[in-house]
C-alpha positions, 0 to 999 in steps of 0.5 A, a space after each residue: 162225752 156229749 149225751 148222744 157219744 154216751 147212748 151211742 157207746 150204750 144202746 141195750 143200757 137204752 133198751 133196759 131202760 138205763 138200769 145197767 147206767 143209773 138214771 143219767 143215761 134212761 135221761 139220755 136216752 129219753 132225751 133223744 127219742 129212743 123208747 127207755 123199754 123196748 118195744 114188747 116182742 112175745 112169742 104168738 103160736 101159729 101150729 105146733 111148734 111155730 111161732 112168730 113175733 108182729 112188728 108195729 104198723 108204724 114208720 121205722 124209727 129209733 122209738 120203735 127200735 125199726 120193729 115194724 115187719 115179722 119174722 117166724 120161727 120154727 122148731 125141728 128136732 135140730 134146732 130153729 129156723 128162723 125166718 126173717 131178722 127184723 130191723 136191729 141187731 138188738 131185735 134179733 138179740 131179743 128176738 134170740 132171748 124169746 126163743 130160748 125161752 122155749 128151747 136151748 136148741 140151736 139157731 140152725 138156719 135163718 131164710 130171708 124173704 128179700 133184703 128190705 131194711 126191717 127185714 135184715 138188719 139182724 142178721 149179724 146177730 143170728 151170724 154171730 150165734 152160729 146161724 147159717 144164713 139163706 136168700 136169693 141169688 137175685 139179692 146180690 144186686 142189692 148187697 153191696 149196692 150204692 143203694 144199700 150203701 145209701 139207705 144203711 147211711 140213713 138208718 145209722 141217722 134215722 135209727 139211732 142209736 139202734 143202727 149203727 156204725 157197727 151195723 152191716 149189711 150181710 150176705 148169705 151163706 146159701 144162695 137160692 136160684 144159682 145159674 137161674 135155677 128157679 124151681 122150688 126148693 127143699 131144705 130138711 133140716 131137723 126132719 122138718 121140709 121148708 118148700 122154697 120158692 122163688 116168687 120174685 120179681 114181685 115186691 123185691 125181685 128176690 122175693 122167696 116164701 116159705 112153706 112147711 107143708 107138716 105143719 100146715 104154716 106159709 111165711 109170705 114174707 111181704 107178698 103180704 102185708 095185713 091190716 096196713 097200706 102196703 109198701 109199694 116202692 118200685 115192685 112189679 105190681 103185675 107179676 107180684 099179683 100173679 104171685 100172691 094167686 100161685 101162693 095160694 095153690 100150697 093151700 096153706 092153713 095159716 100164712 104169716 105175712 111180712 106185716 100184720 097178724 097172721 091169717 088163717 083165712 088165706 084166701 080172703 085176707 091175701 085180698 086185700 094187698 091184691 085188691 090194693 095193687 089192682 086199684 093203683 094199677 088201674 088208676 094210675 094206668 089210666 092217667 098214663 094212657 090220658 097222658 094225664 099229669 100224676 098231681 091231677 090223678 092223684 087228687 081225681 082217685 078215690 082212695 076211700 077203701 084204703 085211706 082209713 088204713 094204717 099208714 095210707 097217708 106215710 106211703 099211699 102217695 109215693 106208691 101211687 108214683 111210683 105205679 103211674 112210673 111203671 104203667 108209663 113204661 108197661 104201655 110204651 
């Protein structure tokens, strides 16, 4: 058995620094670029019986186990509600371990804000733990699609051994928004109300935001990125901006974003994501109107306000190109 095969059959040993398998496996993990010590994952207090874990401001990799997004934890009298499932089964299990440090109550429900890989590859672990999975019906377009299968295949290569042949994309047990009914849904769990709103299509068609009014907390999913450049992809940026404005109507005391630190000043902190999207749209709309080639337009734009943010180099050009195509479509 070669080193890669050895690590494939024992990924959890790598997460524990090779202690369960001895020094040979620890060396194998390191030789494959797998961090011997798992990324730090402290539960950070947000409000009364509300916590979150914060992913790294980085691209997903085997070194960080795809820990690049946030997940929320809300304790109710009936059990724990988790918002998003993190980017690998190993991370989901570590989150459950952290939850066990504060309560023995079961994981009752996981609410999925959207079906991007860094938020969903831990779902199978929560299902195995007995949790009910909740997502919007628009996620059906992704689950089981060629896009989902290609993304998972790429992740099995790029994020090995944390994503492997046993990792799968889980469907929810409860679909919200069935039949086009997209009014806010209140899930009452253990005496606590969770007001769930379909905010898409925006970052994704299925975007959900989750308000916990009694605790003054709102979980925004990837409608809000803090202290890093947002990943725009093929988002509907115009609808995304409108969704941000509607989000403020909840008047939350605290917003837990999909990426980055918690915000105790939502109106101010949502502005960074909104301003970035506005800047993309204005710059690329001008280029589309003038039929200016993308490369020339990109070189012309002043990116100074955003270029020092983490992941600018990794994602900004792709964001700009996809927005350029979007603005061409909107102009027709």
